C-alpha positions in Angstrom: 11.2 -82.5 66.8 8.8 -80.2 64.9 10.3 -77.7 62.5 10.3 -74.1 63.6 8.0 -71.8 61.7 9.7 -69.0 59.9 7.3 -66.3 58.8 7.2 -65.2 55.1 6.8 -61.4 54.4 4.3 -62.2 51.8 2.0 -63.6 54.4 1.5 -60.1 55.9 0.6 -58.3 52.6 -3.0 -57.8 51.8 -4.2 -58.3 48.3 -4.9 -55.1 46.4 -8.6 -54.2 46.8 -10.4 -52.8 43.8 -12.6 -49.9 44.5 -16.3 -50.4 43.9 -16.3 -47.5 41.4 -13.6 -49.2 39.3 -14.6 -51.7 36.8 -12.4 -54.1 35.1 -11.7 -52.9 31.6 -11.3 -55.8 29.3 -8.4 -55.6 27.0 -9.4 -54.9 23.4 -8.5 -57.7 21.2 -8.2 -56.9 17.6 -10.0 -59.3 15.3 -7.9 -61.6 13.3 -7.1 -60.2 9.9 -5.0 -62.0 7.4 -1.9 -60.2 6.4 -2.3 -58.3 3.2 0.4 -58.8 0.7 1.0 -55.9 -1.7 2.6 -56.5 -5.0 5.7 -54.5 -5.2 7.7 -53.9 -8.4 11.3 -54.7 -8.6 12.0 -51.0 -9.3 10.3 -49.8 -6.1 12.1 -52.4 -4.0 15.5 -51.3 -5.4 14.7 -47.6 -4.8 13.7 -48.3 -1.2 16.8 -50.3 -0.5 19.2 -47.9 -2.3 20.3 -50.4 -4.9 18.7 -48.8 -7.9 21.2 -49.0 -10.8 21.0 -46.6 -13.7 21.8 -48.8 -16.7 22.8 -45.8 -18.9 25.2 -44.1 -16.4 26.2 -47.4 -14.6 26.2 -46.0 -11.1 24.2 -46.8 -8.0 21.6 -44.3 -6.9 20.8 -43.8 -3.2 17.4 -43.8 -1.6 16.7 -40.2 -2.7 16.7 -41.2 -6.3 14.3 -39.4 -8.6 13.3 -41.0 -11.8 13.1 -37.7 -13.7 16.2 -36.1 -12.2 18.8 -35.0 -14.7 22.6 -35.0 -14.1 24.2 -31.6 -13.5 26.0 -31.9 -16.8 22.7 -32.0 -18.7 21.9 -28.3 -18.7 19.2 -26.9 -21.0 20.4 -25.1 -24.1 20.6 -21.3 -23.8 17.5 -19.3 -24.8 17.5 -17.4 -28.1 16.1 -14.0 -28.8 16.0 -11.6 -31.8 18.7 -9.0 -31.6 16.3 -6.0 -31.7 14.2 -7.5 -28.9 17.4 -8.1 -26.8 18.4 -4.5 -27.2 14.9 -3.3 -26.2 14.9 -5.5 -23.1 18.1 -3.8 -22.0 16.0 -0.7 -21.3 17.9 1.6 -23.7 15.1 2.1 -26.3 12.0 0.6 -27.8 12.1 -2.4 -30.1 11.4 -0.2 -33.2 14.3 2.2 -32.3 16.5 -0.8 -31.7 16.0 -1.8 -35.3 17.3 1.6 -36.5 20.3 1.3 -34.2 21.2 -2.1 -35.5 20.8 -1.1 -39.2 23.0 1.9 -38.4 25.8 -0.5 -37.4 25.9 0.6 -33.7 25.3 -2.9 -32.3 28.0 -5.6 -32.0 27.6 -9.2 -31.2 30.8 -10.8 -30.0 32.8 -7.9 -31.4 31.2 -8.2 -34.8 28.8 -5.6 -36.3 25.5 -7.2 -37.2 22.9 -5.3 -39.4 20.1 -7.9 -39.2 17.6 -7.1 -36.4 16.1 -10.6 -36.5 19.5 -12.3 -35.8 19.0 -14.8 -32.9 21.4 -14.1 -30.1 22.2 -16.4 -27.2 22.4 -15.6 -23.5 26.1 -16.3 -23.6 26.7 -13.7 -26.4 28.4 -10.4 -25.6 26.3 -7.5 -26.9 27.7 -4.0 -27.3 25.8 -0.8 -28.1 28.1 1.9 -29.2 31.0 -0.1 -27.6 29.2 -0.3 -24.2 28.1 -3.6 -22.8 24.3 -4.0 -22.4 22.3 -6.7 -20.6 18.6 -7.4 -20.4 16.6 -6.1 -17.5 15.1 -8.8 -15.3 12.5 -6.6 -13.7 11.1 -3.2 -14.5 11.4 -0.9 -11.5 9.7 2.5 -11.0 10.8 4.5 -7.9 9.9 8.0 -6.7 12.5 9.8 -4.7 12.2 12.9 -2.6 15.7 14.2 -3.3 17.6 16.1 -0.6 20.3 18.7 -1.2 23.9 17.9 -2.1 23.1 14.9 -4.2 24.0 14.8 -7.9 21.4 13.5 -10.4 23.6 11.1 -12.2 24.5 7.4 -12.0 28.1 8.2 -11.1 30.3 11.2 -10.5 34.0 11.4 -11.4 34.7 13.7 -8.5 33.3 11.2 -6.0 30.4 13.3 -4.9 27.2 11.6 -3.6 24.6 10.7 -6.3 20.9 9.9 -6.0 21.7 6.2 -6.5 23.3 6.3 -3.1 19.8 6.7 -1.7 18.3 3.7 -3.5 18.7 0.1 -2.4 19.8 -2.4 -5.0 20.2 0.4 -7.6 23.2 -1.3 -9.3 21.4 -4.7 -9.4 18.3 -3.2 -11.0 20.3 -0.8 -13.2 18.0 2.1 -12.7 18.8 5.7 -13.7 17.1 9.1 -13.1 14.6 10.5 -15.6 15.5 14.2 -16.1 17.7 16.2 -13.8 17.6 18.2 -10.7 20.7 20.3 -9.9 22.7 19.7 -6.7 20.9 22.3 -4.6 17.4 21.5 -5.9 15.2 19.2 -3.8 12.0 17.3 -4.5 10.4 14.8 -6.8 12.6 12.6 -9.0 11.7 9.4 -10.9 14.1 6.6 -11.3 13.5 3.6 -13.5 15.1 1.0 -15.8 12.2 1.3 -18.3 13.9 2.8 -21.4 10.7 3.4 -23.3 9.0 5.3 -20.4 12.2 7.3 -19.7 12.4 8.4 -23.3 8.8 9.4 -23.4 9.0 11.5 -20.3 12.2 13.2 -21.3 11.2 14.1 -24.9 10.4 17.8 -25.2 7.4 17.2 -27.5 5.5 15.5 -24.7 5.4 18.7 -22.6 5.6 17.0 -19.2 4.3 19.3 -16.5 6.5 20.2 -13.5 5.5 22.3 -10.5 8.2 23.9 -8.3 8.0 25.8 -5.0 10.4 28.8 -5.1 11.8 30.8 -2.2 13.5 34.1 -3.2 16.0 36.3 -1.4 13.5 39.3 -1.6 9.9 39.9 -2.5 8.9 39.6 -6.2 7.4 42.9 -7.4 4.3 43.0 -9.6 6.2 44.2 -12.7 8.6 41.2 -12.6 5.7 38.9 -11.8 3.9 40.0 -15.0 7.1 39.7 -17.0 7.6 36.1 -15.9 4.0 35.2 -16.8 4.5 36.6 -20.3 7.8 34.8 -20.8 11.3 35.9 -20.2 13.8 35.9 -23.0 17.0 34.2 -21.9 20.3 33.7 -23.8 18.9 30.4 -25.3 15.5 31.9 -26.2 12.1 32.5 -24.8 11.3 30.7 -21.5 7.5 30.3 -21.4 5.8 29.2 -18.2 2.4 27.7 -17.7 1.4 29.3 -14.4 2.8 31.5 -11.6 1.2 32.3 -8.2 2.2 33.4 -4.7 1.9 30.7 -2.1 1.4 33.2 0.7 0.0 36.6 -0.4 1.5 38.2 2.6 5.0 36.8 1.8 5.9 37.5 -1.9 9.2 35.7 -1.6 7.5 32.3 -1.8 5.9 31.3 -5.2 4.7 28.3 -7.1 5.7 28.0 -10.7 4.4 25.5 -13.3 6.4 24.8 -16.4 6.7 22.1 -19.1 10.1 23.1 -20.7 13.1 21.1 -19.5 16.1 23.2 -20.1 19.0 23.2 -17.7 18.5 25.3 -14.5 15.5 27.0 -16.2 13.7 28.1 -13.1 16.7 29.5 -11.4 17.8 31.3 -14.6 14.3 33.0 -15.0 14.5 34.6 -11.6 18.3 35.4 -11.8 17.7 37.1 -15.1 15.5 39.6 -13.3 17.9 40.1 -10.4 16.6 37.6 -7.8 18.5 34.9 -6.1 16.8 31.6 -5.5 17.3 30.5 -1.9 15.4 27.3 -2.1 13.9 25.3 -5.0 11.7 22.2 -4.5 9.9 20.2 -7.2 6.5 19.2 -5.8 4.9 17.6 -8.9 6.2 15.7 -11.9 4.0 14.3 -14.7 1.0 14.2 -12.3 3.0 12.5 -9.5 3.4 14.2 -6.1 5.8 13.7 -3.2 3.0 13.3 -0.7 3.9 11.0 2.2 7.5 10.7 1.0 9.9 12.2 3.6 13.1 13.9 2.3 15.6 11.4 1.2 13.1 8.5 1.2 11.5 6.6 -1.7 8.4 4.7 -2.7 7.6 2.4 -5.6 5.0 3.5 -8.1 1.6 1.8 -8.0 0.5 -0.2 -11.0 -2.1 2.3 -11.9 0.5 5.1 -11.8 2.7 3.2 -14.2 -0.2 2.6 -16.6 -1.1 6.3 -16.4 2.4 7.4 -17.3 2.7 4.9 -20.2 -0.6 6.2 -21.7 0.0 9.8 -20.7 -0.9 12.3 -23.4 0.2 15.9 -22.9 -2.0 18.9 -23.6 0.2 22.0 -24.1 -1.4 25.2 -22.9 
């Protein structure tokens, strides 16, 4: 009896037809190349496999081993610096003035008075100037502040009042301090820096640093008092000369601009109070050729490099 035919599903499947547009893409066969053998040093093999052994220290390095790396215990020796240079770098005075301070016995190194300016100090030494700790400045900073009211122009206040340093970011880190003073109710331009040489130059009376103030009085200034101020008013501490005086608005003789170079305490207010006027507002608009242009009240900006150069080479010309 003949076997019954059992159909196979594969008999009903058609072979895949290749489109005419398709062409058979031959498989790329790379040409035979003999394997290149690179010579590898024993050291590179050990580094790659993490088995590099330091014969001096007798410990196994891992794969991130660096041949020139030094253990943490091997720190470089502290740097040395002449004592007078160290004092100058602390921003308190020039190197020449530091020599005089050292010879006068005002500088201590590790609680011992040293009189030799060239003595080499280490970074780990404790240096005292007149029994106050001093440290070198890492970076010289020059900041202009448009001071608002109710801020004291000091680095700290025993009564806990707000100081101008409260308006400066990183003031403690940079150890900056104000150059000159503005009283609590006086607003306007104030320079803060940690450059001791520049601060000393700008503060010294012999340099005649020019300052311009805008004054608002409680009543109009009459012509007689106007002439008296221009000639120089004699106060309890002597003559108070001014460089220039002018009305800001000729129609309002309560507002004036005054230019001075003297730096005595509250000098502008005292000039007008001596003649019977009360100063309602006092604003410093210029200091040593710098202005508060584009600096809002309570805000700051850093000096430009050309401005710092100008101040360092500034030469006054007294009228």
